[in-house]
TIVEXZA-581122 format. One record per residue (C-alpha): x, z, y; residue number from 1. Coordinates in steps of 0.05 Angstrom, whole numbers, plus 5000, padded with zeros to 4 digits. Example, Ala and Ser with C-alpha at 12.3 -4.5 7.8 and 13.67 -1.06 7.14 Angstrom:
<drenbas>
DRENBA   east     up   north   num
DRENBA   5246   5156    4910     1
DRENBA   5273   5143    4979     2
</drenbas>
This chain:
<drenbas>
DRENBA   east     up   north   num
DRENBA   5541   3181    7281     1
DRENBA   5573   3238    7242     2
DRENBA   5517   3283    7241     3
DRENBA   5468   3220    7224     4
DRENBA   5514   3204    7167     5
DRENBA   5512   3276    7144     6
DRENBA   5435   3271    7137     7
DRENBA   5438   3210    7103     8
DRENBA   5484   3235    7056     9
DRENBA   5443   3296    7044    10
DRENBA   5376   3250    7039    11
DRENBA   5408   3206    6988    12
DRENBA   5442   3266    6947    13
DRENBA   5367   3294    6943    14
DRENBA   5333   3233    6919    15
DRENBA   5358   3238    6847    16
DRENBA   5338   3311    6843    17
DRENBA   5270   3297    6870    18
DRENBA   5265   3237    6818    19
DRENBA   5286   3283    6767    20
DRENBA   5234   3335    6782    21
DRENBA   5182   3286    6781    22
DRENBA   5201   3264    6716    23
DRENBA   5205   3329    6689    24
DRENBA   5138   3349    6716    25
DRENBA   5106   3283    6683    26
DRENBA   5137   3301    6617    27
DRENBA   5111   3375    6623    28
DRENBA   5041   3346    6637    29
DRENBA   5045   3298    6581    30
DRENBA   5070   3357    6538    31
DRENBA   5124   3325    6515    32
DRENBA   5157   3380    6482    33
DRENBA   5101   3386    6436    34
DRENBA   5103   3312    6420    35
DRENBA   5173   3322    6404    36
DRENBA   5159   3383    6354    37
DRENBA   5103   3342    6317    38
DRENBA   5153   3288    6310    39
DRENBA   5212   3335    6285    40
DRENBA   5159   3358    6227    41
DRENBA   5143   3292    6210    42
DRENBA   5217   3276    6204    43
DRENBA   5223   3334    6154    44
DRENBA   5164   3301    6115    45
DRENBA   5203   3236    6116    46
DRENBA   5260   3265    6094    47
DRENBA   5227   3291    6032    48
DRENBA   5207   3226    6018    49
DRENBA   5269   3194    6026    50
DRENBA   5302   3244    5983    51
DRENBA   5249   3232    5923    52
DRENBA   5248   3154    5931    53
DRENBA   5320   3136    5946    54
DRENBA   5359   3194    5930    55
DRENBA   5325   3219    5865    56
DRENBA   5318   3289    5894    57
DRENBA   5390   3294    5898    58
DRENBA   5400   3303    5971    59
DRENBA   5407   3375    5980    60
DRENBA   5423   3417    6036    61
DRENBA   5473   3371    6068    62
DRENBA   5425   3319    6068    63
DRENBA   5373   3364    6100    64
DRENBA   5428   3388    6153    65
DRENBA   5440   3321    6169    66
DRENBA   5364   3298    6182    67
DRENBA   5357   3367    6223    68
DRENBA   5419   3345    6270    69
DRENBA   5381   3275    6275    70
DRENBA   5313   3302    6294    71
DRENBA   5342   3340    6355    72
DRENBA   5277   3345    6404    73
DRENBA   5319   3350    6464    74
DRENBA   5357   3286    6454    75
DRENBA   5291   3258    6430    76
DRENBA   5251   3273    6491    77
DRENBA   5313   3248    6537    78
DRENBA   5298   3177    6506    79
DRENBA   5222   3181    6541    80
DRENBA   5249   3214    6602    81
DRENBA   5305   3160    6611    82
DRENBA   5253   3107    6597    83
DRENBA   5206   3134    6655    84
DRENBA   5267   3131    6701    85
DRENBA   5284   3064    6685    86
DRENBA   5215   3035    6676    87
DRENBA   5177   3072    6732    88
DRENBA   5174   3072    6809    89
DRENBA   5170   3134    6849    90
DRENBA   5098   3118    6873    91
DRENBA   5084   3104    6799    92
DRENBA   5108   3166    6777    93
DRENBA   5069   3201    6828    94
DRENBA   5003   3175    6810    95
DRENBA   5021   3184    6732    96
DRENBA   5032   3262    6749    97
DRENBA   4963   3265    6790    98
DRENBA   4925   3237    6723    99
DRENBA   4958   3279    6672   100
DRENBA   4952   3342    6711   101
DRENBA   4881   3331    6726   102
DRENBA   4828   3364    6679   103
DRENBA   4815   3302    6644   104
DRENBA   4895   3283    6631   105
DRENBA   4904   3352    6603   106
DRENBA   4846   3345    6557   107
DRENBA   4867   3276    6533   108
DRENBA   4941   3300    6519   109
DRENBA   4915   3364    6484   110
DRENBA   4866   3322    6438   111
DRENBA   4917   3267    6420   112
DRENBA   4965   3323    6401   113
DRENBA   4913   3362    6365   114
DRENBA   4894   3305    6326   115
DRENBA   4972   3276    6309   116
DRENBA   4981   3350    6281   117
DRENBA   4920   3343    6240   118
DRENBA   4934   3276    6213   119
DRENBA   5006   3305    6190   120
DRENBA   4963   3330    6130   121
DRENBA   4948   3270    6081   122
DRENBA   4876   3297    6064   123
DRENBA   4855   3297    6139   124
DRENBA   4886   3233    6148   125
DRENBA   4851   3202    6089   126
DRENBA   4789   3236    6114   127
DRENBA   4801   3203    6184   128
DRENBA   4812   3135    6158   129
DRENBA   4750   3141    6113   130
DRENBA   4709   3163    6178   131
DRENBA   4738   3103    6211   132
DRENBA   4710   3055    6157   133
DRENBA   4642   3089    6164   134
DRENBA   4637   3084    6238   135
DRENBA   4593   3028    6259   136
DRENBA   4629   2973    6298   137
DRENBA   4570   2965    6341   138
DRENBA   4566   3036    6373   139
DRENBA   4590   3048    6448   140
DRENBA   4643   3095    6419   141
DRENBA   4677   3050    6376   142
DRENBA   4676   2996    6437   143
DRENBA   4706   3043    6481   144
DRENBA   4764   3061    6431   145
DRENBA   4773   2986    6415   146
DRENBA   4778   2971    6486   147
DRENBA   4826   3029    6497   148
DRENBA   4874   3000    6440   149
DRENBA   4869   2928    6470   150
DRENBA   4885   2950    6542   151
DRENBA   4953   2978    6520   152
DRENBA   4964   2928    6464   153
DRENBA   4976   2986    6413   154
DRENBA   4971   2946    6347   155
DRENBA   5021   2894    6365   156
DRENBA   5068   2940    6405   157
DRENBA   5068   2988    6343   158
DRENBA   5076   2941    6290   159
DRENBA   5137   2911    6327   160
DRENBA   5165   2978    6330   161
DRENBA   5152   2995    6261   162
DRENBA   5193   2934    6242   163
DRENBA   5246   2945    6282   164
DRENBA   5253   3010    6259   165
DRENBA   5253   2996    6188   166
DRENBA   5308   2936    6201   167
DRENBA   5350   2990    6232   168
DRENBA   5345   3042    6175   169
DRENBA   5368   2987    6129   170
DRENBA   5426   2968    6178   171
DRENBA   5446   3043    6173   172
DRENBA   5444   3037    6095   173
DRENBA   5503   2982    6111   174
DRENBA   5468   2921    6102   175
DRENBA   5528   2882    6129   176
DRENBA   5533   2812    6102   177
DRENBA   5491   2757    6146   178
DRENBA   5456   2735    6076   179
DRENBA   5429   2809    6065   180
DRENBA   5416   2810    6141   181
DRENBA   5374   2748    6138   182
DRENBA   5343   2765    6073   183
DRENBA   5319   2833    6100   184
DRENBA   5288   2802    6165   185
DRENBA   5249   2757    6118   186
DRENBA   5226   2809    6071   187
DRENBA   5205   2854    6136   188
DRENBA   5170   2796    6169   189
DRENBA   5133   2778    6105   190
DRENBA   5100   2847    6111   191
DRENBA   5072   2840    6185   192
DRENBA   5001   2825    6157   193
DRENBA   4996   2886    6112   194
DRENBA   5030   2923    6174   195
DRENBA   4983   2898    6223   196
DRENBA   4920   2919    6183   197
DRENBA   4949   2989    6166   198
DRENBA   4971   3004    6240   199
DRENBA   4902   2985    6261   200
DRENBA   4864   3024    6214   201
DRENBA   4911   3085    6233   202
DRENBA   4898   3073    6305   203
DRENBA   4824   3072    6298   204
DRENBA   4825   3134    6256   205
DRENBA   4869   3176    6303   206
DRENBA   4836   3152    6364   207
DRENBA   4760   3171    6340   208
DRENBA   4781   3233    6306   209
DRENBA   4822   3249    6378   210
DRENBA   4770   3227    6431   211
DRENBA   4708   3248    6390   212
DRENBA   4696   3303    6443   213
DRENBA   4701   3256    6502   214
DRENBA   4637   3231    6535   215
DRENBA   4629   3161    6550   216
DRENBA   4652   3173    6627   217
DRENBA   4715   3210    6609   218
DRENBA   4730   3148    6562   219
DRENBA   4721   3097    6616   220
DRENBA   4757   3133    6666   221
DRENBA   4820   3144    6617   222
DRENBA   4816   3064    6601   223
DRENBA   4813   3056    6677   224
DRENBA   4876   3088    6686   225
DRENBA   4909   3045    6630   226
DRENBA   4889   2985    6665   227
DRENBA   4925   3007    6731   228
DRENBA   4993   2983    6748   229
DRENBA   5018   3052    6737   230
DRENBA   4981   3056    6671   231
DRENBA   5012   2995    6647   232
DRENBA   5078   3010    6667   233
DRENBA   5075   3082    6637   234
DRENBA   5051   3052    6568   235
DRENBA   5114   2998    6571   236
DRENBA   5162   3058    6588   237
DRENBA   5132   3099    6532   238
DRENBA   5142   3050    6481   239
DRENBA   5207   3028    6506   240
DRENBA   5233   3102    6494   241
DRENBA   5197   3109    6439   242
DRENBA   5229   3047    6407   243
DRENBA   5299   3062    6425   244
DRENBA   5287   3137    6400   245
DRENBA   5263   3111    6330   246
DRENBA   5309   3059    6323   247
DRENBA   5371   3106    6337   248
DRENBA   5337   3155    6290   249
DRENBA   5322   3107    6235   250
DRENBA   5397   3079    6232   251
DRENBA   5423   3151    6235   252
DRENBA   5375   3163    6177   253
DRENBA   5400   3103    6138   254
DRENBA   5472   3123    6147   255
DRENBA   5452   3193    6121   256
DRENBA   5421   3166    6055   257
DRENBA   5483   3121    6046   258
DRENBA   5531   3179    6050   259
DRENBA   5486   3217    6005   260
DRENBA   5483   3156    5956   261
DRENBA   5563   3150    5959   262
DRENBA   5566   3224    5948   263
DRENBA   5521   3220    5885   264
DRENBA   5566   3166    5857   265
DRENBA   5631   3208    5857   266
</drenbas>
């Protein structure tokens, strides 16, 4: 019995390490460190926009340093890996690893990151949006992108995440009265239709650009994986992790802007 107990303790102690190893392996297969670096770069552009529009370019080095601290890539990645841990079973982690370590999985991740990096340039984003508007809706390519978007519910999930992120930003600015909070919610909800149209256009532009090198069979294989229980669990985990991450970031950005505004008033 004692020997059995020792073995059982050894096995149980080994389970978290094994799970963490799988999560780390999936994170590497999905190139999450590269994704975080892209988001950090986008965060710096967001900082410049906030400084210009809300601080009249008075944020200075202190505001820049605060934003640098907020966009901590390791802390950001932890939100996603924690979502993998809570939202995916051991078998689903194995299946996701197999897909993303495959040649197709690696190609998809590389193409998506390259397109995201490219579209951080406003000129390229405009070109991608123009290309989307000019793409015939009757083409197989467009239909496959549309099917992928619908399979993952990308429009609704992104819109909801965007609105919630904005809400948390204004919370960070210290909108603390109930009336102000209700007004804020009403204002944000009034933007949902416009936000949905813009999100849809961005997603189509992004995916048409990213997946342009893929052939029809590769596109269909990617969609097929997305429709599996593993694909759906992974998609839900990613959105859960990103939503938590961006909500935290937005709240902290709101606080940083509020501090900068108070400092400029002194």
